C-alpha positions as CSV (number, residue, x, y, z in Angstrom):
1,M,72.1,112.4,42.5
2,Y,74.2,115.1,44.2
3,L,71.9,115.0,47.3
4,D,72.3,111.2,47.6
5,K,76.1,111.4,47.7
6,R,75.9,114.1,50.3
7,W,73.5,112.1,52.4
8,I,75.8,109.0,52.2
9,L,78.8,111.2,53.3
10,V,76.9,112.6,56.3
11,A,75.6,109.1,57.3
12,G,79.1,107.7,57.0
13,I,80.6,110.4,59.2
14,S,77.8,110.0,61.7
15,L,78.5,106.2,61.9
16,V,82.2,106.8,62.4
17,I,81.5,109.2,65.3
18,A,78.9,106.9,66.8
19,G,81.3,104.0,66.6
20,F,84.1,106.0,68.3
21,I,81.8,107.1,71.1
22,A,80.5,103.6,71.6
23,G,84.1,102.3,71.8
24,Q,85.1,104.8,74.4
25,I,82.1,104.0,76.5
26,G,82.9,100.3,76.2
27,L,86.5,100.9,77.3
28,A,85.5,103.0,80.2
29,A,82.9,100.5,81.4
30,G,85.4,97.6,81.3
31,A,88.1,99.4,83.3
32,P,87.9,99.4,87.1
33,S,87.3,102.7,88.8
34,P,90.4,104.2,90.4
35,G,90.5,103.6,94.1
36,S,88.1,100.7,93.9
37,Y,88.8,97.2,95.2
38,E,90.0,96.1,91.7
39,D,92.3,99.1,91.3
40,P,93.5,100.4,94.7
41,L,95.4,103.7,94.7
42,V,97.8,102.2,97.3
43,S,98.5,98.8,98.6
44,Q,97.5,97.5,102.0
45,S,101.2,96.9,102.9
46,Y,102.0,100.6,102.2
47,I,99.2,101.7,104.5
48,D,100.4,99.3,107.2
49,K,104.0,100.4,106.9
50,Y,103.8,104.2,106.3
51,V,100.4,105.5,107.2
52,R,98.9,103.8,110.3
53,Q,100.1,105.2,113.5
54,E,100.8,102.8,116.3
55,V,99.4,103.6,119.8
56,V,101.8,102.5,122.6
57,T,101.4,102.6,126.4
58,L,104.6,102.9,128.5
59,S,105.0,102.6,132.3
60,K,107.0,104.8,134.7
61,G,110.7,104.4,134.4
62,Q,110.7,103.0,130.8
63,Q,112.7,104.8,128.2
64,L,111.8,104.9,124.5
65,V,114.7,105.3,122.0
66,A,113.7,106.1,118.5
67,A,115.4,105.8,115.2
68,A,116.0,108.6,112.7
69,G,112.8,109.8,111.1
70,T,110.5,108.4,113.7
71,E,107.4,110.5,114.5
72,I,106.0,110.7,118.0
73,I,103.0,112.4,119.6
74,V,102.6,112.2,123.4
75,R,98.9,111.9,124.0
76,M,98.8,111.4,127.8
77,G,101.2,111.4,130.7
78,R,104.5,113.1,131.4
79,A,107.5,112.3,129.2
80,I,110.9,113.8,129.7
81,A,113.1,114.3,126.6
82,V,116.3,112.5,126.2
83,D,118.7,114.2,123.8
84,S,122.2,113.6,122.5
85,E,125.3,115.6,122.1
86,Q,124.1,116.6,118.6
87,G,120.8,118.1,119.7
88,G,117.3,117.4,121.0
89,L,114.0,116.3,119.7
90,S,112.5,118.3,116.8
91,D,109.1,119.7,117.9
92,V,107.5,120.4,114.5
93,T,104.3,121.8,116.1
94,A,106.2,124.5,118.1
95,G,109.0,124.9,115.6
96,R,111.8,124.4,118.1
97,D,114.2,121.9,119.6
98,I,113.3,120.1,122.8
99,K,116.4,119.7,125.0
100,G,117.1,116.8,127.4
101,G,115.3,117.1,130.7
102,E,112.4,119.2,129.3
103,T,108.8,117.9,129.6
104,I,107.4,117.0,126.1
105,P,104.2,119.0,125.5
106,L,101.1,116.9,124.8
107,N,99.8,116.6,121.3
108,H,102.9,118.0,119.6
109,L,104.4,116.2,116.6
110,L,108.1,115.3,117.3
111,I,110.5,114.0,114.8
112,I,113.7,112.2,115.7
113,P,116.5,113.6,113.4
114,R,119.2,111.0,114.0
115,D,120.0,107.5,115.2
116,D,121.9,108.6,118.3
117,G,119.9,107.6,121.3
118,R,117.2,110.3,121.3
119,G,113.8,109.7,122.8
120,F,112.1,110.1,126.2
121,L,111.8,108.8,129.7
122,V,108.4,108.1,131.2
123,D,107.9,110.2,134.3
124,S,104.3,109.4,135.2
125,A,102.4,106.2,136.0
126,T,101.7,105.8,132.2
127,V,102.4,107.6,129.0
128,I,100.3,107.0,125.9
129,I,101.9,107.9,122.6
130,M,101.2,107.6,118.9
131,I,104.4,106.6,117.0
132,R,105.3,105.9,113.4
133,G,108.8,104.5,112.7
134,P,111.3,102.3,114.3
135,Y,111.9,102.5,118.1
136,E,113.0,100.4,121.1
137,I,111.7,100.4,124.6
138,Q,114.3,100.0,127.4
């Protein structure tokens, strides 16, 4: 009789454990995978607004004026920095400030620190840039 009670106890505990495991598997199977179409990590509008970089082609004589926080990479052509009384363009790649009148190095990441007219003037037939953030072409 003692063995029968012990057997019932072991069988009961085994059933509880099996039920718990089956429940967890069922929950995991019903939930969408993180990063899948059903459960994206970020929204498409976030990607469009903050991640995608815009490629812009400018012609000789045009001036680009960027807003604070705008990121620029000059990929091709000659662009001359336009600064303000408060400073130049922040060249993150070189770790320095590019003053007005200097040629912007190709493939350097620039960040515009303030909304005060900073940007660059196109000094070759065309300039191709990658830009993220608000800007105006004059």
